[in-house]
C-alpha positions in Angstrom: 138.5 131.1 104.7 140.3 130.2 108.2 144.1 130.4 107.6 146.1 128.0 109.8 149.0 127.7 107.4 151.3 130.4 108.9 154.2 127.9 109.1 154.1 128.2 105.2 154.0 131.8 105.1 152.7 134.9 107.0 151.0 138.1 105.7 153.2 141.3 105.2 153.1 143.3 108.4 152.1 146.9 107.7 155.1 148.4 109.5 157.4 146.2 107.3 155.6 147.6 104.2 155.6 151.3 105.3 159.4 150.8 105.9 159.7 149.3 102.4 158.0 151.8 100.3 160.5 154.6 100.2 163.0 152.1 98.7 160.4 150.7 96.0 159.8 154.3 94.9 161.9 157.3 95.4 164.9 155.8 96.9 164.9 153.0 94.4 168.9 153.2 93.7 171.4 150.4 93.5 173.3 150.2 96.7 176.5 149.7 94.7 176.1 152.9 92.6 178.5 155.5 93.5 176.1 158.6 93.3 173.7 160.0 96.0 170.7 157.9 95.1 172.9 154.8 95.2 174.6 155.8 98.7 171.0 156.3 100.2 170.1 152.6 99.3 173.5 151.8 100.6 172.9 153.5 104.0 169.4 151.7 104.2 170.9 148.4 103.6 173.8 148.7 106.0 171.0 149.9 108.9 169.2 146.7 108.0 172.1 144.7 108.3 173.0 146.5 111.8 169.7 145.9 113.1 169.3 142.3 112.1 172.8 141.6 113.6 171.9 143.5 116.9 168.8 141.3 117.2 171.0 138.3 116.6 173.8 139.5 118.9 176.3 138.8 115.8 178.6 141.2 114.0 177.1 143.2 111.2 179.9 141.9 108.9 178.6 138.2 109.7 175.1 138.8 108.4 174.7 137.9 104.5 171.6 139.0 102.7 170.0 136.2 100.2 167.0 135.5 98.4 165.6 133.3 101.1 166.1 130.7 103.3 166.4 127.9 100.5 169.5 129.9 99.1 171.1 130.3 102.5 170.6 126.5 103.2 172.2 125.6 100.0 175.0 128.2 100.4 175.9 127.0 103.9 175.6 123.3 103.0 177.5 123.3 99.5 179.9 126.2 99.7 181.5 126.0 103.3 185.0 124.7 103.2 185.0 122.4 106.2 182.1 120.5 104.3 184.7 119.2 101.9 185.5 116.6 104.8 182.1 115.4 105.0 178.7 116.5 106.0 176.1 115.4 108.4 172.5 116.0 108.4 169.5 115.1 110.4 166.9 113.0 108.6 164.4 115.4 109.2 165.9 118.6 107.6 164.2 120.8 105.3 164.2 119.7 101.6 166.8 122.6 100.8 169.1 121.1 103.2 168.7 117.5 102.0 168.8 118.1 98.6 172.0 120.5 98.8 173.6 117.6 100.7 172.6 115.1 97.8 174.3 117.4 95.3 177.5 117.6 97.6 177.4 113.8 97.6 177.1 113.7 93.7 180.2 116.1 93.9 182.1 113.2 95.8 181.6 114.5 99.5 180.6 111.9 102.3 177.2 112.8 103.7 176.0 111.0 106.9 172.5 111.3 108.2 171.4 111.7 112.0 168.2 109.8 113.1 165.7 110.9 115.3 163.4 109.1 117.9 159.7 108.9 117.7 159.6 112.0 119.4 161.2 113.8 116.3 164.2 115.0 118.0 168.0 114.5 117.4 169.8 113.0 120.4 172.9 114.8 120.9 174.6 111.5 121.5 174.0 110.7 117.7 176.5 113.2 117.0 179.2 111.7 119.0 178.4 108.4 117.4 178.7 109.6 113.9 181.3 108.0 111.9 183.7 109.6 109.6 185.5 113.0 109.9 182.9 115.2 108.8 183.4 119.0 108.9 179.9 120.1 108.9 176.9 119.2 110.9 173.4 120.3 110.1 170.6 120.2 112.3 167.3 122.6 112.1 166.4 124.7 115.3 162.6 123.8 114.7 161.4 121.2 112.5 159.0 122.9 109.7 156.4 119.9 109.8 156.2 118.8 113.3 157.3 121.9 115.3 159.7 119.8 117.2 162.4 121.8 119.1 166.0 120.4 118.5 168.4 120.7 121.3 170.8 122.9 119.2 173.1 124.3 122.1 173.8 120.5 122.9 174.1 119.6 119.3 176.6 122.4 118.5 178.8 121.5 121.5 178.8 117.8 120.2 180.0 118.7 116.7 182.4 121.4 118.1 184.0 118.6 120.3 184.6 116.7 117.1 186.3 119.7 115.4 183.4 120.3 113.1 181.2 123.3 112.3 177.6 123.5 113.1 174.8 125.1 111.0 171.4 125.2 111.9 168.5 126.3 109.6 166.4 128.6 111.9 163.8 129.5 109.4 160.8 128.2 111.4 162.4 129.3 114.7 162.1 133.0 114.3 158.8 133.8 115.7 158.8 131.5 118.8 162.3 131.0 119.8 165.1 133.3 121.5 167.4 134.0 118.4 170.3 135.4 120.4 171.2 131.8 122.2 170.8 130.0 118.9 173.0 132.5 117.0 175.6 132.3 119.9 176.3 128.5 119.4 176.1 128.3 115.6 178.8 128.8 113.1 176.3 129.4 110.3 172.6 130.0 110.6 169.6 130.9 108.1 166.5 133.0 108.5 163.9 133.9 106.1 161.8 137.2 106.2 158.3 135.9 105.0 158.0 133.3 108.1 158.0 136.7 110.3 155.8 139.2 108.8 158.6 140.4 106.2 158.5 140.1 102.4 159.1 137.0 100.4 162.0 136.5 98.3 164.7 137.6 101.1 166.5 136.0 103.5 169.9 135.8 105.7 172.8 133.6 106.2 174.9 134.3 109.1 178.6 133.4 108.6 180.5 133.7 111.6 184.0 135.2 111.7 186.5 132.6 110.6 184.3 130.4 108.7 185.8 129.8 105.3 183.2 129.6 102.6 183.0 130.2 98.8 180.4 131.7 96.7 177.1 129.8 95.7 176.3 132.7 93.3 178.8 134.4 91.1 178.7 137.8 89.1 179.6 140.6 91.5 181.3 142.0 94.4 178.1 142.6 96.5 177.9 141.1 99.9 181.7 141.4 100.6 182.4 139.5 97.4 180.7 136.5 98.5 176.9 136.8 96.9 176.8 138.1 93.4 173.7 140.2 92.5 172.1 143.5 93.5 170.9 143.0 97.0 166.9 143.4 97.5 167.4 146.8 99.5 163.5 147.2 100.2 163.3 143.4 101.2 166.3 143.7 103.4 164.6 146.9 105.1 161.2 144.9 105.2 163.0 142.0 106.9 164.7 144.0 109.6 161.7 145.7 110.5 159.5 142.4 110.7 162.3 140.6 112.6 162.7 143.6 115.3 158.8 143.3 115.7 158.8 139.3 116.0 161.6 139.6 118.5 159.8 142.4 120.6 156.4 140.2 120.7 157.7 136.8 121.0 156.5 136.2 124.5 153.1 137.5 123.5 153.2 135.6 120.1 154.0 132.2 122.2 151.4 133.0 124.8 148.9 133.3 122.2 149.6 130.9 119.7 149.9 128.3 122.6 146.5 128.8 123.9 144.9 128.6 120.3 146.6 125.5 119.5 145.5 124.1 122.7 141.9 124.6 122.1 142.2 123.4 118.7 144.0 120.1 119.6 141.5 119.7 122.6 138.4 119.9 120.6 139.8 117.3 118.0 141.1 114.9 120.5 138.0 115.1 122.5 135.7 114.2 119.2 138.1 111.9 117.4 140.0 110.0 120.2 142.4 107.4 119.3 142.0 108.1 115.6 144.0 111.2 116.2 147.8 111.4 117.0 149.6 114.6 118.2 153.0 114.2 116.6 156.0 115.4 118.5 156.7 116.1 122.1 158.8 119.2 122.6 157.1 121.8 120.2 157.0 125.3 119.4 153.9 126.9 120.2 152.3 127.9 116.8 152.4 124.3 115.1 150.3 121.1 115.4 151.1 118.3 113.5 148.3 115.7 113.7 148.0 112.2 112.2 144.4 111.3 111.5 144.3 107.3 111.1 143.0 106.0 107.9 143.2 109.4 106.1 145.2 110.6 102.8 146.3 113.6 100.8 142.7 113.9 99.7 141.6 115.0 103.0 143.6 118.1 102.6 141.4 119.1 99.4 138.1 118.5 101.5 139.5 120.9 104.2 140.1 123.5 101.6 136.9 123.1 100.1 135.2 123.5 103.4 137.1 126.8 104.0 140.0 125.7 106.1 143.7 126.4 104.8 146.3 124.1 106.2 149.1 121.8 104.8 150.2 118.2 104.6 153.7 119.3 105.7 156.0 121.8 104.0 154.6 124.0 101.4 157.7 123.4 99.1 156.9 119.6 98.9 153.1 120.2 98.7 152.8 118.7 95.3 154.7 115.4 96.2 152.9 112.0 96.3 155.8 110.7 98.5 155.1 110.1 102.3 156.5 112.7 104.6 160.1 112.0 105.0 159.9 113.7 108.5 157.2 111.2 109.7 159.1 108.2 108.1 162.0 109.2 110.0 160.1 109.1 113.1 159.2 105.7 112.6 155.9 105.8 111.1 154.5 103.8 108.4 154.1 105.0 104.9 150.4 105.1 105.3 150.9 107.0 108.6 153.3 109.3 107.0 150.8 110.3 104.4 148.1 110.7 106.8 149.6 113.8 108.5 148.3 117.5 108.6 149.9 120.5 109.7 148.0 123.2 111.2 150.0 126.5 112.3 148.7 129.5 114.2 149.5 133.2 114.2 148.7 136.4 116.3 145.6 136.9 113.9 144.3 133.6 114.8 141.2 133.9 117.2 139.6 131.2 119.4 136.6 131.3 117.3 138.6 130.6 114.3 140.7 127.8 116.2 137.6 126.0 117.2 135.7 126.4 114.1 138.6 125.0 112.2 138.7 122.0 114.6 135.1 121.4 113.7 135.8 121.5 110.1 138.6 119.2 110.4 136.4 116.7 112.5 133.7 116.9 110.2 135.7 116.4 107.0 137.8 113.6 108.5 134.5 111.8 109.4 133.2 112.1 105.7 136.3 111.0 104.5 136.4 107.8 106.5 132.9 107.0 105.9 133.6 106.7 102.2 132.9 110.2 101.0 136.0 110.6 99.2 
């Protein structure tokens, strides 16, 4: 199996697993317990918080651990006090943000949507043109389907000029983007460990000092009274280790994945010509979203049976029969929005694999369009 679905999840790094093991075994204590075993866990948790804060260039007190990016997104959108004035979300947000905004709308809050161009990017002018007096703007740093980079600094500045806060889902940005500049302009930002070689089931919401927010999960005094539930100490430790490695290796990651993607796309475009469209313009290095004319969801199954693991978009929406909301927001027809595939690359991807994957995609597409459905 050739794995080209790193945007969905990444393998756990051995360094992260090694760092986690003591807190899954002998140092298993609850970090809120007031005895020596608990204090060792609490120290490990604080060290992980400090390390992540340093990597992001924020205060340790601004880093809150969650169960993942989805919880962090929901917390930011549904519980930030400024959002009571109204929420603005881009049309291409992750479902965690879009559905959280819908829940807020059901609760009586005004929700507005920012359009994107055919290139998949939100224009900063769209923020200035937004009607209403919304208190929270939400635009992801990198789209999880197309890999398109959003102009976060300009969007945040436009939101701040309106007296609003700015939240960015940075889950898909962590491997390929510099995180400090993103953290510097955001009032809130979310991250997820398993996108950077850390464990599943742990994430972070950065909540800058001065941002008023209520709890999403009640039930205890954990996370400075804002997030009930025993914190996943081993997960936090593994996240910190994986994120530190991702930050240190970012330039190598970008260089390598860009080369793998270029070889993959060049082969497919060479063989399929106008039948394939490379979606998005300003993209991160590791994501390739292709629209294959006349294809459909069944092509994904053919690729799987042929030994190629990729996706038709976000893994969390993989079982949906609806067209991609990202592609329709970019002006594609419903048929076109059902004909997209996302291929994503990692440090383990070799050129041999990239070219073999391209050949599998070409052969499967031709079989599909020739009636071999």
